[in-house]
Structures are given as C-alpha cells and as structure tokens.
C-alpha atoms as one frame of an Amber mdcrd trajectory, in Angstrom:
protein
  85.283 123.765 104.729  82.987 120.772 104.839  83.537 117.640 102.775  80.865
 115.883 100.737  80.991 112.194  99.925  80.639 112.930  96.201  83.740 115.172
  96.335  86.036 112.584  97.911  86.547 110.472  94.788  86.104 113.176  92.141
  88.234 115.793  93.891  91.897 116.072  94.810  93.462 114.396  97.840  95.258
 117.624  98.743  94.020 118.708 102.158  91.501 115.881 102.250  92.961 114.073
 105.261  92.187 116.978 107.545  88.510 116.990 106.523  87.630 113.306 106.440
  86.674 113.362 110.117  83.365 114.916 109.017  82.312 111.673 107.275  80.652
 108.809 109.094  82.106 105.310 109.052  79.549 104.180 106.465  80.449 107.143
 104.235  84.152 106.351 104.551  83.480 102.741 103.527  81.431 103.927 100.547
  84.196 106.324  99.503  86.844 103.587  99.695  84.730 101.261  97.548  83.942
 103.981  95.009  87.603 104.980  94.777  88.599 101.355  94.184  86.009 101.019
  91.409  87.283 104.231  89.839  90.849 102.864  89.882  89.686  99.731  88.042
  87.846 101.871  85.484  90.862 104.095  84.834  93.152 101.059  84.643  90.994
  99.629  81.855  90.973 103.001  80.076  94.769 103.217  80.238  95.229  99.687
  78.880  92.856 100.392  75.960  94.499 103.735  75.111  98.030 102.347  75.326
  97.074  99.373  73.149  95.581 101.627  70.481  98.716 103.785  70.580 100.872
 100.683  70.156  99.056  99.915  66.888  99.386 103.532  65.661 102.752 104.674
  67.061 103.943 108.201  66.342 107.495 109.552  66.371 107.626 109.865  70.171
 106.595 106.271  70.740 108.973 104.988  68.068 111.839 107.006  69.551 111.156
 105.436  72.954 111.478 101.938  71.458 107.954 100.918  72.312 104.802 102.254
  73.905 105.591 100.689  77.282 108.898 102.519  77.597 107.266 105.733  76.346
 104.562 105.467  79.021 107.167 104.962  81.738 109.194 107.924  80.503 106.191
 110.245  80.705 104.664 109.009  83.965 105.872 107.818  87.348 105.707 104.186
  86.233 108.728 101.916  86.006 109.614 100.590  82.541 108.619  97.036  83.497
 105.175  98.271  84.574 104.694 100.234  81.358 105.594  97.148  79.344 103.128
  95.040  81.370 100.328  97.477  80.503 101.199  97.359  76.821 101.518  93.564
  76.887  98.090  93.114  78.486  96.436  95.324  75.883  97.929  93.240  73.068
  97.090  89.955  74.823  93.421  90.913  75.278  92.789  91.423  71.547  92.226
  87.726  70.662  89.994  87.205  73.704  87.117  89.723  73.549  85.168  88.016
  76.349  88.023  88.573  78.795  88.564  92.118  77.498  84.872  92.928  78.011
  84.977  91.737  81.628  88.126  93.791  82.253  86.700  96.891  80.568  83.600
  96.996  82.792  85.779  96.894  85.903  84.736  93.409  87.016  88.226  91.932
  86.678  91.464  93.346  88.058  94.620  93.931  86.042  96.454  91.053  87.751
  93.592  88.612  87.195  93.274  89.584  83.522  97.000  88.882  83.097  96.596
  85.405  84.599  93.585  84.568  82.420  95.128  85.633  79.107  98.371  83.850
  80.006  96.366  80.635  80.408  94.504  81.272  77.143  97.737  81.902  75.244
  99.414  78.747  76.600  96.658  76.258  77.482  97.498  72.752  78.747  98.802
  70.519  75.975  96.044  67.971  76.599  93.200  70.508  76.278  91.109  70.412
  73.074  90.417  73.734  71.363  86.668  73.441  71.902  87.209  73.460  75.672
  88.701  76.980  75.721  85.400  78.968  75.859  84.205  76.914  78.817  87.549
  77.380  80.566  87.386  81.138  79.980  83.913  81.217  81.568  85.254  79.413
  84.650  88.213  81.776  84.925  86.015  84.860  84.527  83.717  83.570  87.266
  86.674  83.094  89.601  88.062  86.557  88.794  84.797  88.503  89.088  83.200
  90.203  92.054  84.452  91.396  95.407  85.212  87.838  96.537  87.705  87.283
  93.708  91.274  86.616  94.829  94.465  85.692  93.036  94.443  82.418  94.966
  91.050  81.512  93.496  92.119  82.316  89.942  95.358  80.373  90.303  93.447
  77.445  91.793  91.119  77.255  88.789  94.114  77.400  86.451  95.864  74.640
  88.410  92.689  72.545  88.382  92.282  72.919  84.609  95.913  71.957  84.107
  95.331  68.780  86.126  92.117  67.924  84.262  93.691  68.206  80.843  96.655
  66.053  81.598  99.133  65.372  78.844 101.876  62.798  78.679 104.190  65.335
  80.288 104.478  65.427  84.083 103.011  68.685  85.451 105.723  70.930  86.945
 104.028  70.751  90.355 104.445  66.950  90.370 107.889  66.611  88.781 110.080
  65.192  91.549 113.173  65.508  89.344 113.016  69.261  89.958 113.195  68.850
  93.742 116.116  70.631  95.375 117.166  71.304  98.949 120.230  73.365  99.724
 121.606  73.620 103.255 124.654  75.808 103.773 126.407  77.229 106.787 127.130
  80.954 106.936 130.239  82.798 108.147 128.611  83.578 111.471 127.831  79.918
 112.121 124.146  79.903 111.154 122.497  77.664 108.559 120.563  78.775 105.469
 117.961  76.386 104.025 116.468  76.824 100.559 114.302  74.257  98.816 112.057
  73.666  95.835 109.718  70.654  96.079 106.868  69.034  94.219 103.325  69.588
  95.488 103.040  66.216  97.227 106.255  66.700  99.180 105.120  70.219 100.049
 101.776  68.843 101.226 103.529  66.370 103.521 105.772  69.102 104.920 102.910
  71.555 105.544 100.772  68.817 107.110 103.606  67.834 109.446 104.280  71.456
 110.417 100.686  72.665 110.755 100.068  71.902 114.439 103.617  72.984 115.323
 103.335  76.464 113.788 100.016  77.674 115.192 100.099  80.821 117.378 100.380
  79.819 121.034  99.151  82.343 123.634 101.130  82.792 126.830  99.727  81.283
 130.076  98.255  84.681 130.965  96.428  84.865 127.629  98.832  87.287 125.949
  98.757  86.700 122.167 101.711  84.988 120.540 104.109  87.773 119.500 106.130
  85.617 117.074 105.955  86.349 113.366 104.717  83.682 110.966 108.293  83.078
 109.787 109.506  82.670 113.370 106.690  80.219 114.189 107.545  78.188 111.062
 111.216  78.081 112.062 110.311  76.991 115.595 107.934  74.362 114.219 110.592
  73.026 111.848 113.036  72.728 114.744 110.441  70.857 116.793 109.651  68.577
 113.847 113.290  67.558 113.552 113.554  67.046 117.327 110.477  64.803 117.349
 111.767  62.800 114.422 115.063  62.228 116.183 113.090  61.258 119.293 111.518
  58.239 117.536 109.493  60.202 114.954 106.786  61.429 117.325 104.354  63.430
 115.199 101.745  64.704 117.661  98.219  65.408 116.460  96.788  67.906 113.991
  93.133  68.884 114.253  92.326  65.665 116.134  94.316  63.419 113.767  97.931
  62.476 113.222  99.392  64.542 110.375  99.184  62.765 107.043  98.498  63.574
 103.421  94.803  63.942 102.650  93.539  63.825  99.071  89.847  64.392  98.382
  88.349  63.046  95.154  85.016  61.651  94.025  85.157  57.958  93.165  83.765
  58.517  89.660  86.594  60.942  88.920  89.210  58.237  89.368  88.062  56.992
  85.956  89.704  58.492  82.882  88.017  61.757  81.869  89.055  64.999  80.234
  85.798  66.434  78.994  84.137  67.655  82.184  85.348  71.226  81.578  84.171
  71.256  77.960  80.490  70.990  78.851  78.323  73.227  80.964  76.947  72.127
  84.303  73.632  70.331  84.040  72.260  72.445  86.856  72.140  75.494  84.580
  73.704  77.655  87.270  76.518  78.968  85.100  80.249  78.477  85.403  81.514
  77.126  88.693  84.893  75.746  89.658  83.113  73.154  91.815  82.266  71.413
  88.510  85.949  70.652  88.011  86.512  67.416  89.897  90.127  66.381  90.287
  92.180  65.393  93.308  92.381  68.101  95.967  94.874  68.503  98.810  93.875
  70.785 101.740  97.196  72.672 101.701  98.310  72.867  98.074  95.092  72.430
  96.115  94.534  70.473  92.887  96.317  67.193  92.187  96.225  65.436  88.838
  94.062  62.341  88.477  97.071  60.217  87.528  98.940  61.195  90.710  95.795
  60.575  92.760  95.485  57.098  91.275  99.126  56.452  92.138  98.503  57.407
  95.768  95.343  55.275  95.794  97.410  52.138  95.098  99.070  52.336  98.530
  97.039  54.234 101.105  94.620  54.052 103.987  91.221  54.831 102.471  88.582
  56.767 104.408  85.181  56.979 102.764  82.948  60.040 103.141  79.481  59.586
 101.667  78.332  62.641  99.673  74.894  63.699  98.518  74.009  65.065  95.085
  75.375  68.498  95.994  78.711  67.118  97.144  77.934  67.659 100.838  78.846
  64.838 103.291  76.026  62.809 104.780  75.719  62.573 108.538  77.828  60.423
 110.882  77.559  59.549 114.601  75.667  62.544 116.104  75.513  61.462 119.743
  78.319  63.449 121.410  79.047  67.089 122.166  82.591  66.691 120.845  82.963
  66.156 117.126  84.214  62.677 116.273  87.177  62.014 114.008  84.783  60.735
 111.340  82.675  63.888 111.522  85.760  66.101 111.303  86.891  64.260 108.176
  83.431  64.850 106.698  83.474  68.538 107.698  86.862  69.030 106.034  85.545
  67.368 102.886  82.574  69.758 102.875  84.003  73.055 104.192  87.682  72.699
 103.159  88.695  75.129 105.905  87.074  78.087 107.643  83.642  78.594 106.083
  83.266  82.267 106.974  82.950  84.297 103.742  86.310  85.638 102.660  88.398
  83.529 105.077  91.096  81.239 103.676  92.196  79.499 106.886  93.205  75.869
 106.282  91.335  72.913 107.904  94.052  72.148 110.468  93.545  75.564 112.085
  89.770  75.380 112.435  87.289  74.369 115.124  83.964  72.619 114.661  81.317
  75.181 115.643  77.768  74.234 116.696  75.392  76.466 114.712  72.802  75.955
 117.424  74.837  75.738 120.603  75.067  72.391 122.370  73.912  74.022 125.624
  70.735  75.128 123.841  69.929  71.663 122.588  71.912  71.766 119.364  72.890
  68.238 118.280  76.339  67.235 117.065  75.249  66.427 113.514  76.559  67.621
 110.170  73.644  70.021 109.595  74.439  71.738 112.902  78.210  71.939 112.458
  80.500  74.249 110.511  84.271  74.731 110.471  85.460  78.152 111.674  88.994
  79.391 112.254  89.901  80.329 115.809  89.376  84.046 115.129  85.885  83.695
 113.610  84.921  81.047 116.173  85.893  83.435 118.951  83.940  86.260 117.292
  80.827  84.085 117.055  80.955  83.265 120.763  82.579  86.162 122.567  82.971
  89.366 120.571  80.711  92.072 121.937  78.536  93.442 119.160  79.239  90.428
 116.946  77.549  87.542 118.740  74.190  86.744 117.150  74.513  89.249 114.316
  75.744  86.793 111.691  73.300  83.945 111.178  74.440  80.579 109.831  71.983
  78.336 107.987  72.441  75.030 106.203  70.968  75.453 102.738  69.091  73.058
 100.497  72.499  72.062  99.128  73.429  70.843 102.655  76.228  73.404 102.832
  76.561  76.395 105.197  75.321  79.847 104.220  76.009  83.054 106.157  73.410
  85.811 106.559  75.092  89.158 107.353  73.586  91.714 109.742  71.663  94.718
 108.330  74.618  96.984 109.156  76.640  95.134 106.470  73.859  94.229 104.011
  70.469  95.903 104.562  68.830  93.241 102.371  70.643  90.466 104.279  71.337
  88.381 101.192  72.718  84.953 102.182  76.378  84.477 101.336  77.794  81.044
 100.490  80.517  79.598 102.632  83.971  80.322 101.319  84.606  76.692 100.331
  84.901  76.625  96.532  88.591  77.492  96.439  91.042  76.496  99.133  94.719
  75.911  99.213
C-alpha cells in the first residue's frame, strides 16, 4: 500500500514506519512540520476545553478533586501534567492577547506558561501601564519557528533588570551564594554550588577556553562528553591558579568579565519598555537596553554601574542601528579591537538558529581574503567552528548560503533555494544570547 503525504498526519501511525520510505526527503520534512503544527493546535484545544470544564465541573470532575486530576485519571498524563494544563487555562483568562497567540498555534505551551507567569508576578518596579508593551515583547520572542525558551527567558530577565526595584534581583544576590564540597565513601569529591550571575560569568569565562572540544593529533573528534570536558577544564583551571594563576587566552584575549552597555543607558531610566520603538518596526527585544554579559545575559543597570566604577573600559563606537563602526582593516588576521567589536555586534555565532557563545567562534571573511576580501567589519562575521567549517569545506554546502551585510550594518543570511525557494534573507541570530 502506498502512502500519501496528506495521510501521514491525518492517519494513524500504525504500520506507517514501514511505508515512509516511499516519501521523498522534502515530503518527510513537510510531514514533520505539519505534525508539529497539529500538536500545537490540539494542545490549545485541550487547554481551552479543560479550562471550560474547570468552570463548569460535573460530578466526575468534582469527585476527582479537580479537573487536572480528572484529566490525568482518564488519559496517560501524570497528575502534575494535568494540573499544569488546567493552571495554564485559568492563567490565560486575564490575558486575552497571550491566549489568542497560543490559540492560533504561534506560541508553545511552555512559552505561554513563562509569559503568563511574568504577567501574574511582574517586577515590583514596573508600572502597570508598561505591561501591554512587555506582553508584546514576550509574544515576539515566543512566536515563530526561531522561538526558543532561552529567548523568552532572556526577555523576561531583561525586563526584570530594566524595572529594578529596591530589592536585589535574585541573580545578583551574593548572600545566596553557596558552594559545598564533600568527600564520598569511595574517596571522590562532590561539588555543588549556587552563585550569582556575576560570579557565574567569571567562572564560565575562565573555563571557556579550557572546555572546548580538542581533536586528537590525527583529527579524530574529541570523544569526551560536555560534562567530562567541564570537569577536565575545572581541574586545569585549579592547576593553573596554583601555578601562579596562569589563565591562558580565550578567543584572542585573556579571560575576563565583559559587560556590554550603551553609554546613554548608564543613566537612570525605567520607561524604555513602556513606549514603542520609534522605528515603527514592532516589538523587539533589541529595544531593551540594559547591561549584557556574553555568558549569562542581562545585568541590571545598577550592577553595571557598580562594575563601571572599577574596571578597564574598552570603547566600541556604534552606529544608529547598534552595529560597531570599523577598526584597523589592514591585516588578514582579525585584531583584538575588531574581535571586541564583532562580539558587541554578533554576540556569538551569527548563523540563524545557532546559540554558540563568542569564545567558541571564529571571525569569518564573507569575501575570502584570498579573493581580495578586506579585514573590515563589513566583511567579517562570527561563526562557530562547525558553521565556519561548513562554509569553507562541507561538500554541497560551500557557496549555497550567502552572507550579506544589510543597511543596518549587521549580517543577514540568504538560504539556498533547496531550503527557501524565495530565498528570503534571514537576520543573524544575535538578538538573544546567553
């Protein structure tokens, strides 16, 4: 029996695996996307139905002590999952704009939970009139195929830093810091810690160049897990400290804490999220200017000012779009100043959908140096090692993705026709980074 693409999503999965070989790769991709959209649609339907049932409970629901427990008892869900579904339905009622985005399938269940949790308990320093604007920013971060939990959490963290209250944000409360080191019965040591964001930033910066995958001399990929590499890097960090605190280099610089912030945002302000962008381009998290650390994201303005009282200051000149202006173009190798500017602009690997941090990226010449491409900002882009290698060496990949610097002086990626027949330019993945 043959299999039609239209039957894959609407039909049963029984016996389907043995017939999927008849579909092409493009049809399989389309089926996976359609199935995912159908899951989002049905998730929204279930939340709406369960919420309505919670407001009009019958004897069965009452006997189950709540609609969430009833749902779990009559499906394969766990009780905690049933209660989460019921809780989201109730939480969406006061926020129709969020509910509408969830109902059309443009916002996942997890992202809707994060947004309504923020709306229910906004920062103490946030005025009521700022909430609609904040909801627009959160919906923008949670919508579309590029939405990730990291992006939504980053917007929430940024809003919490903007609307600072007299209370110290949990991420910056050093009184909560804990580090427990205990020996086990078999002679090993267990380490468990909980640190503020700044301490975490220092630790991740110090470890970054020590935890990167290291191929063997014959080119064999590093077989260590991420946890094993982190443990090895931590051991090396301690050894270097005991050997006169040698820190090595990280992306061409000695590891240190980097905080990016526009000079004007060091002044007191809390109203930038209450007003729409003057560009008229809709909600964008790039409008929310607070301190930003490459590893752990937003930092409150007050903490940034504190760091600014005792630091080495590097200035990166930005244009009206927030893109760094050029610096020292004469060499093939990117200078330290240019790398600082690239990090300020790209915030990590620029390839759409990639979240690789700046320390693990290379500066890629858009027009290759051997072909006359200059080492200037408008010919450079940060790419992680994997995407850099794909751009240069991967058979069938080289030359298919085109990189252009847009009128905003930031990189844009044009996919090949096999991915997007219309070849719509995609912005670099630089708005949200942790």
